[in-house]
C-alpha positions, 0 to 999 in steps of 0.5 A: 349843489343839484336843485332836483334833490338827486345829489345828497351832500356828502357827510363830513364823516365816515364810518369804518366797522371791523370784521368784529363789529367795532365801528370807528367814525372818522373824517372823509378827508383823512380816510380817503388817504387810502386809494380803496376807501376813496374808490369805495366812497366815490358817488360815481362808482356805484358802490353801496359805501358811497351812499351809506358812508360805512365801509365795512371790512369783513372776512370774504364769506362766499367762495363762489360769486354768482355773475349770471344765470350761466357764469360763477366765479370761485373766489378762493381758486381765482386768489390761489392761482394768481398768488393774490392777498386773501382779506380776512377782515380787518380786526378792531384793533387793526382797524383802530390803528389804521383810523389813528394812522389816517388822523396822524397822516391827516395831522403831519401833512406837508410838515417837516420833522414829524415824529414817529407814530408808535406802532405795536411789534404784534400788529406789524404783520396785520398793519402791512397787509391792511395797508396793502389792501387800502392802498395807503 
């Protein structure tokens, strides 16, 4: 550990926050199954999630991002021109299933004859989109 006090020990748990305000406290090691969350929480990333331990999945609210005094970026235009998926945020019911999957994957890693995980059909599309976004 850093003796200068600059490096703070990472929490064993992280908080995932849905677009509708539900919070899920998840074991960091389980949540880092997601490549996106792992990158968000990496202390070297410079992301606020790395210091707060909170990953908030909300809608893209600002359509235009100011890059500097003379440059802006229109997110909706970029997304439409490049045919990228739009993150509309994860509803609590979807993020709950994502957190459940993290623990399921963590529990059964390196095991054979793993039981199927229950997936409600009405959540399949949103879960596929979440899995794609989260790089899971």
